[in-house]
KEVEX-525549 format. One record per residue: residue in one letter; x, y, z of N, C-alpha, C in turn. Coordinates in steps of 0.1 Angstrom, whole numbers, padded with zeros to 4 digits, always signed. Each point is the difference from the previous one (the first is absolute). Last residue first. Example, Ala and Ser with C-alpha at 12.3 -4.5 7.8 and 13.67 -1.06 7.14 Angstrom:
2
s+0128-0022+0071+0009+0011+0000-0008+0011+0008
a+0003-0057-0001-0009+0012+0000+0009+0012+0000
END
This chain:
262
l-0177-0203-0155+0012-0008-0002-0004-0015-0002
g-0030+0038+0010+0003-0002-0014+0012-0009-0002
d-0015+0015+0043-0011-0008-0006+0003-0004-0014
l+0029+0029+0023+0001-0013+0005-0010-0009-0006
f-0002+0045-0010+0012-0005-0006+0002-0015+0005
d-0036+0025+0017-0002-0003-0014+0012-0007-0006
r+0004+0016+0044-0009-0012+0000-0003-0004-0015
l+0026+0039+0008+0007-0012+0003-0009-0012-0001
v-0020+0041-0005+0009-0002-0011+0008-0013+0002
a-0027+0014+0035-0009-0004-0011+0009-0003-0012
n+0020+0019+0038-0003-0014+0002-0009-0006-0011
f+0011+0046-0001+0012-0008-0002-0004-0015+0001
a-0034+0031+0010+0003+0000-0014+0012-0009-0003
d-0010+0006+0045-0011-0007-0007+0003-0002-0015
p+0030+0027+0027+0002-0015+0002-0011-0008-0007
k+0022+0049-0002-0012-0005-0005+0000-0015+0000
e+0036+0022+0021-0009+0012-0002-0014-0005-0004
f+0036-0031+0004-0002+0006+0013-0011+0011+0000
y+0016-0022-0040-0005-0011+0009-0004+0005+0014
t+0021+0029-0032-0014-0003-0003-0006-0010+0009
s+0041+0033+0000-0003-0012+0008-0015-0003-0002
h+0020+0038-0022+0010-0011-0002-0004-0013+0007
g-0040+0032-0007+0014+0004-0003+0009-0013-0001
a-0055+0010-0011+0009-0006+0009+0014+0005-0004
g-0041+0007-0025-0003+0005+0013+0010-0005+0011
d-0010-0030-0044+0001+0014+0002-0004+0005+0014
i+0020-0046-0025-0009+0004+0010+0002+0015+0002
r+0011-0039-0041+0003+0013+0007-0011+0003+0010
k+0026-0043-0030-0012+0004+0007+0004+0013+0007
v+0022-0032-0043+0001+0011+0010-0014+0002+0006
p+0029-0044-0027-0011+0010+0001+0002+0010+0011
a+0042-0023-0027-0009-0003+0011-0012+0010-0001
d+0044-0008-0026-0012-0005-0005-0010-0004+0011
i+0044+0024+0002-0001-0014+0005-0013-0007-0004
d+0009+0045-0013+0013-0007-0003+0000-0014+0005
a-0037+0029+0009+0001-0002-0014+0012-0008-0004
a-0006+0013+0045-0010-0010-0004+0001-0003-0015
v+0027+0035+0017+0005-0014+0005-0010-0010-0005
s-0012+0044-0008+0012-0004-0009+0005-0013+0004
e-0034+0018+0026-0006-0004-0013+0012-0004-0009
l+0011+0019+0042-0005-0014+0001-0006-0006-0013
v+0014+0046+0002+0011-0009+0002-0004-0014+0000
a-0034+0032-0003+0008-0001-0012+0012-0009+0001
p-0027+0010+0039-0006-0009-0010+0008-0002-0012
p+0028+0017+0042-0012+0004-0006-0005-0010-0010
f+0032-0001+0042-0001-0008-0012-0013+0003-0007
l+0011+0028+0036+0013-0007-0001+0000-0009-0013
p-0038+0026+0016+0010+0009-0005+0014-0007-0002
d-0056-0012-0001+0013-0005+0004+0011+0009-0005
l-0050+0001-0007+0007+0010+0009+0014-0005+0005
d-0030-0027-0029+0001+0013-0006+0008+0010+0008
s+0008-0054-0001-0010+0010+0007+0003+0014-0006
s+0009-0058-0014+0005+0014+0002-0011+0008+0007
l+0017-0055-0011-0010+0009+0005+0006+0014+0003
v+0009-0049-0030+0006+0012+0005-0012+0009+0005
l+0011-0056-0009-0010+0011+0000+0007+0012+0006
f+0015-0052-0022+0003+0012+0007-0012+0009-0001
p+0015-0056-0009-0010+0011+0000+0004+0012+0008
l+0037-0034-0023-0009+0001+0012-0010+0011-0003
g+0039-0016-0027-0013-0005-0004-0010+0001+0012
t+0049+0013-0007-0005-0009+0011-0013-0006-0003
a+0022+0033-0028+0005-0014-0002-0005-0009+0011
k-0008+0047+0001-0009-0007-0009+0004-0015-0002
v+0028+0027+0026-0013-0001+0007-0009-0008-0009
a+0042+0012-0017+0001-0010+0010-0013-0003+0007
e+0002+0035-0031+0001-0013-0007+0001-0011+0010
p+0002+0045+0015-0014-0004-0003+0000-0014-0007
t+0041+0010+0032-0005+0005-0012-0015-0005-0002
v+0026+0010+0048-0001-0010-0010-0007+0006-0013
y+0031+0016+0049-0011+0002-0010+0000-0012-0010
v+0032+0010+0036-0012-0006+0006-0012+0001-0010
s+0046+0017-0008+0000-0014+0001-0013-0006+0005
a+0010+0048-0003-0004-0006-0013-0001-0016+0001
d-0009+0032+0043+0011-0006-0008-0005-0006-0012
r-0030+0018+0034+0005+0009-0011+0011-0006-0009
i-0025-0013+0043-0007-0005-0012+0005+0008-0013
n+0010-0009+0056+0007+0004-0012-0007-0006-0012
p-0013+0014+0055-0001-0009-0012+0007+0006-0012
r-0003+0005+0053+0008+0008-0010+0000-0008-0013
a-0023+0000+0054-0002-0003-0014+0009+0009-0009
q-0008-0002+0050+0013-0005-0005-0001-0003-0015
t-0038+0015+0027+0011+0009+0003+0013-0004-0006
n-0052-0010-0003+0011-0004-0009+0012+0009+0002
f-0043+0004+0022+0007-0011+0006+0012-0004-0009
a-0032+0035-0011+0010+0004+0010+0007-0012+0006
s-0037-0004-0031+0013+0003-0007+0011+0003+0010
i-0044-0006+0016+0005-0013-0005+0014+0002-0006
q-0023+0038+0013+0004-0007+0012+0006-0014-0004
r-0019+0029-0033+0013+0005+0005+0005-0008+0012
y-0042-0012-0018+0010-0002-0010+0014+0004+0006
l-0038+0011+0025+0004-0014+0001+0011-0004-0009
l-0019+0043-0003+0008-0001+0012+0005-0015+0001
a-0030+0009-0034+0013+0006-0003+0010-0001+0012
g-0045-0013+0006+0007-0010-0009+0014+0005-0004
a-0028+0029+0025+0004-0012+0008+0008-0010-0008
p-0019+0038-0022+0011+0003+0007+0005-0011+0009
n-0031+0005-0043+0002-0011+0010+0013+0003+0008
r-0016+0030-0034-0013-0007+0003+0002-0011+0010
e+0038+0027-0012-0011+0009+0003-0013-0007+0004
a+0039-0023-0015+0002+0005+0013-0011+0009+0004
f-0001-0017-0044-0003-0010+0010+0002+0005+0014
e+0010+0029-0035-0014-0003+0001-0004-0010+0010
p+0045+0009-0011-0005+0010+0009-0015-0002+0002
s+0028-0043-0014-0004+0012-0005-0005+0010+0010
y+0039-0038+0007-0014+0000-0001-0004+0014-0005
a+0045-0010+0004-0005-0014+0000-0015-0001-0001
r+0032+0039+0004-0005-0003-0013-0007-0014-0001
n+0020+0017+0040-0008+0012-0004-0005-0002-0015
v+0030-0031+0022-0013-0001+0006-0010+0011-0004
l+0046-0002-0016-0009-0009-0006-0014+0000+0006
g+0031+0045+0004+0002-0015+0002-0012-0008-0005
g+0005+0049-0005+0004-0003+0014+0000-0014+0003
a-0008+0022-0043-0012-0002+0008+0003-0003+0014
a+0034+0008-0032-0008+0012+0000-0013-0002+0008
a+0029-0037-0006+0007+0011+0008-0009+0012+0001
l-0014-0034-0029-0001-0004+0014+0006+0010+0010
r+0005+0006-0047-0014+0002+0004-0002-0004+0014
e+0043-0007-0018-0003+0015+0001-0015+0002+0004
a+0015-0044-0008+0006+0005+0012-0003+0015+0002
m-0016-0023-0040-0007-0004+0013+0006+0007+0012
q+0013+0001-0049-0006+0012+0006-0006-0003+0014
a+0021-0034-0026+0010+0010+0001-0006+0013+0007
m-0028-0037-0010+0008-0003+0012+0011+0011+0001
n-0027+0002-0038-0008+0002+0012+0008-0002+0013
a+0019-0009-0043-0002+0014+0002-0007+0003+0013
i+0005-0045-0012+0013+0006+0003-0001+0015+0003
t-0038-0024-0015+0002-0002+0014+0014+0005+0004
t-0013+0004-0045-0009+0008+0008+0003-0002+0015
e+0023-0025-0034+0004+0014+0000-0008+0008+0010
n+0003-0049+0015-0001+0005-0014+0003+0015+0001
q-0002-0047+0034+0008+0012-0004-0003+0003-0015
v-0022-0027+0047+0001+0001-0015+0006+0013-0004
a-0010-0019+0045+0013+0001-0004+0002+0001-0016
g-0045+0016+0024+0008-0011+0003+0015+0003-0004
p-0038+0030-0004+0005-0006-0012+0008-0013+0003
t-0042+0023+0030+0014-0003-0001+0004-0005-0014
n-0045+0006+0023+0008+0013+0001+0015-0002+0000
a-0020-0045+0000-0009+0012+0004+0009+0012+0003
l+0000-0051-0025+0009+0012+0002-0008+0012+0003
l-0005-0057+0001-0007+0013-0001+0009+0011+0004
v+0006-0054-0018+0005+0012+0007-0009+0012-0003
a+0004-0060+0000-0004+0012-0007+0004+0012+0009
r+0016-0045+0009-0012-0003-0009-0004+0012-0008
v+0049-0017+0024-0010+0010-0002-0011-0004-0010
r+0040-0025+0012-0007+0002+0012-0011+0010-0001
d+0029-0014-0036-0007-0012+0004-0007+0003+0013
t+0029+0033-0020-0013-0002-0007-0008-0011+0005
r+0041+0028+0014-0005-0012+0007-0015-0002-0006
n+0027+0035-0018+0010-0008+0005-0004-0013+0007
v-0031+0034-0019+0011-0003-0010+0010-0010+0005
a-0036+0014+0029-0006-0006-0012+0011-0004-0011
a+0013+0023+0040-0003-0014+0002-0006-0007-0012
r+0009+0046-0002+0013-0008+0000-0003-0015+0003
v-0037+0030+0001+0006-0001-0014+0012-0009+0000
g-0020+0009+0042-0009-0008-0008+0006-0002-0014
t+0023+0029+0031-0001-0014+0005-0007-0009-0010
w+0001+0046-0008+0013-0006-0003+0001-0014+0005
g-0039+0025+0010+0001-0004-0014+0013-0006-0004
g-0009+0020+0043-0003-0014-0001+0000-0005-0014
m+0004+0047+0010+0013-0008+0001-0002-0015-0001
s-0044+0021-0010+0012+0008-0001+0013-0008+0000
q-0038-0031+0009-0002+0014+0001+0013+0007+0000
c-0022-0052-0013+0011+0009+0003-0005+0014+0000
v-0014-0056+0002-0006+0013-0001+0010+0010+0005
v+0000-0054-0019+0007+0011+0007-0006+0013-0003
v-0013-0056-0001-0002+0013-0006+0006+0010+0009
a+0019-0051+0001-0009+0010+0006-0002+0012-0010
q+0023-0054+0014-0002+0010-0011-0011+0010+0006
d+0017-0034+0029+0008-0003-0012-0001+0011-0011
m-0005+0001+0055-0007+0004-0012+0009-0003-0012
e+0007-0002+0051-0004-0012-0008-0009+0003-0012
a+0024+0030+0032-0014-0001+0001-0006-0012-0008
a+0046+0009+0000-0003-0001+0014-0015-0002+0002
d+0016+0008-0044+0005-0013+0005-0004-0002+0015
m-0009+0041-0020-0009-0010-0005+0004-0014+0005
v+0028+0036+0012-0013+0001+0007-0010-0011-0005
a+0041+0004-0022+0003-0005+0014-0013+0000+0008
v+0000+0019-0044+0000-0015+0000+0002-0006+0014
l+0002+0047-0004-0013-0005-0003-0001-0015+0000
d+0042+0020+0004-0007+0002+0012-0015-0005-0002
a+0028+0000-0037+0005-0010+0009-0008+0001+0013
e-0007+0033-0032-0006-0012-0004+0004-0012+0009
f+0019+0043+0008-0014+0000+0003-0006-0013-0004
h+0047+0019-0004-0003-0011+0010-0015-0003+0001
a+0018+0036-0027+0005-0013-0005-0003-0012+0009
a-0009+0046+0011-0011-0007-0006+0005-0013-0007
s+0028+0023+0042-0002+0001-0015-0012-0009-0004
q+0022+0008+0045-0014+0003-0003-0003+0002-0015
q+0042-0006+0029-0006-0013-0005-0015+0002-0004
e+0027+0035+0020+0008-0004-0012-0006-0013-0006
a-0018+0018+0041-0003+0008-0012+0007-0005-0012
p-0011-0034+0039+0009+0011-0002-0004+0007-0013
c-0037-0026+0028+0010-0003-0010+0009+0012-0002
i-0048-0024+0026+0012+0008+0003+0011-0004-0011
s-0054-0002+0005+0010-0007-0008+0013+0008+0001
r-0042+0016+0019+0006-0011+0008+0010-0009-0007
a-0011+0047-0020-0007-0004+0012+0008-0011+0007
f+0021+0006-0045-0012+0007+0004-0006-0007+0013
g+0040-0015-0024+0002+0013+0004-0012+0008+0006
r-0009-0040-0033+0013+0001+0007+0003+0015+0003
h-0051-0012-0007+0012+0000-0008+0012+0001+0009
d-0046-0019+0019+0008+0012+0000+0012-0002-0009
f-0049-0026-0006+0014+0000+0006+0005+0014+0000
v-0046-0037-0009+0005+0014+0000+0013+0000+0007
a-0037-0039-0023+0013+0003+0007+0003+0015-0002
i-0045-0037-0004+0006+0013-0003+0013+0000+0008
r-0041-0033-0022+0010+0000+0010+0009+0011-0003
h-0053+0000-0014+0014-0002-0004+0008-0003+0013
t-0048+0010+0000+0002-0007-0013+0014-0004-0003
d-0016+0025+0039-0010-0011-0001+0002-0008-0013
a+0027+0039+0010+0003-0011+0009-0010-0011-0001
f+0002+0045-0022+0003-0012-0008+0003-0012+0009
a-0012+0044+0017-0009-0001-0012+0003-0013-0008
p+0026+0013+0039-0014-0005+0003-0009-0002-0012
v+0044+0018-0008+0001-0013+0006-0014-0005+0004
q+0008+0045-0017-0001-0011-0010-0001-0014+0007
q+0005+0041+0024-0013+0001-0007-0001-0010-0011
w+0040+0005+0027-0011-0003+0009-0014+0000-0007
w+0050+0005-0014-0011-0007-0007-0012-0003+0008
s+0042+0022+0016-0007+0008-0010-0012-0006-0006
t+0033-0021+0030-0012+0006+0006-0008+0007-0010
a+0044-0017-0010-0011-0010+0000-0013+0005+0005
n+0028+0039-0016+0006-0013+0005-0012-0010+0000
g+0014+0054-0023-0008-0010+0008+0008-0011+0005
g+0013+0036-0031-0007+0007+0011-0007-0009+0009
a+0023-0014-0040+0010+0006+0009-0006+0007+0011
g-0030-0040-0021+0009+0010-0006+0009+0006+0011
h-0022-0052-0002-0003+0014+0003+0010+0009-0007
a-0022-0050-0010+0013+0006+0002-0001+0015+0001
f-0031-0049+0005+0000+0014-0002+0014+0006+0003
v-0025-0050-0015+0011+0006+0007-0001+0015-0003
l-0030-0049-0004+0000+0014-0003+0011+0007+0009
n-0022-0053-0016+0010+0008+0007+0001+0014-0006
e-0043-0035+0006+0010+0003-0010+0009+0011+0006
g-0024-0033+0035-0004+0010-0010+0012+0002-0010
d-0004-0028+0042+0000-0007-0014-0004+0010-0010
a+0003+0015+0045+0012-0009-0001+0001-0006-0014
l-0024+0048+0010-0003-0015-0001+0013-0008-0002
g+0006+0048+0024-0010-0005-0009-0001-0015+0000
h+0046+0029+0011-0014+0002+0004-0009-0009-0010
t+0056+0011+0018-0010-0007-0009-0014+0002+0006
e+0051+0028+0003-0012-0005+0006-0008-0008-0010
y+0055+0020+0009-0012-0003-0008-0011-0005+0008
y+0056+0021-0001-0012-0002+0007-0012-0002-0009
v+0054-0011-0006-0011+0008-0006-0013-0003+0008
d+0056-0003+0007-0013-0006+0004-0011+0009-0004
v+0053-0007-0019-0011+0009+0004-0012-0008+0004
a+0042-0016-0020+0003+0004+0013-0011+0009+0006
g-0014-0031-0038+0014+0003+0002+0002+0004+0014
s-0044-0004-0002+0004+0003-0013+0015+0004+0000
e-0042-0023+0033+0014+0002-0002+0003+0002-0015
a-0046+0010+0030+0005-0008-0011+0015+0004-0001
y-0038+0004+0043+0010+0006-0009+0005-0010-0010
p-0051+0005+0028+0014-0005+0001+0010+0008-0009
m-0052-0001+0016+0009+0011-0001+0015-0005+0002
t-0057-0015-0012+0013-0004+0006+0010+0011-0003
l-0058-0009+0000+0012+0009-0001+0012-0007+0006
a-0059-0002-0013+0013-0007+0003+0012+0008-0003
n-0049+0011-0005+0009+0007+0008+0013-0007+0004
g-0029-0019-0039-0004+0013+0006+0011+0007+0007
v+0003-0053-0003-0007+0010-0009+0000+0013+0007
m+0015-0055+0003+0007+0013+0003-0006+0010-0009
END
């Protein structure tokens, strides 16, 4: 089973059916991608083909997003690690590297802390994950105001420069995001956060990736998280909040180096 192999089942996570897909090598190393609040499993269309020849890949819709139907009151990030484990169980993945973008960082960090046995390593792309320090607290407090001023998340999810140089790509991003009609994720409650000390106690490899044009989680915010969890930082310039979508070749190269170093 290589290359274009694809399955599209659901994983049971409590009362929620989580949509997921598997791609790539049946005996490859396991790689799971966790999307952000502007995306869903489809968002990783530029990563799946790049790693399908070397890895077994799972992508999924977070609860409440696209095909993973879930009531709004059950969309707390407190459920994210259980959903990830349910997907991994259904895909027969004992352990995996988790690649996280934005909201997906809450999935990867919480899984690393609460289900350390299932996580091999975590890439935090344009996200502090669920790591709470003074800088992330202040940044999240200002987030709602910044998003409201911009007219919603989709208008901050990629840089104006990307929309100018790749209008078709910007349109595709908005079309993918438009399928999230029932998404109401809750990543703000204090109960969904973890301390830097808890992250370090996992002993797992982390890598933090930032971008210079990211208005939601600027480099300084992510550098503070990386320092607190003793993780290296990689920066890709010329991209906004969705580096994986805006500069896929550069993003994939960072991910490849991270995987090669494990």
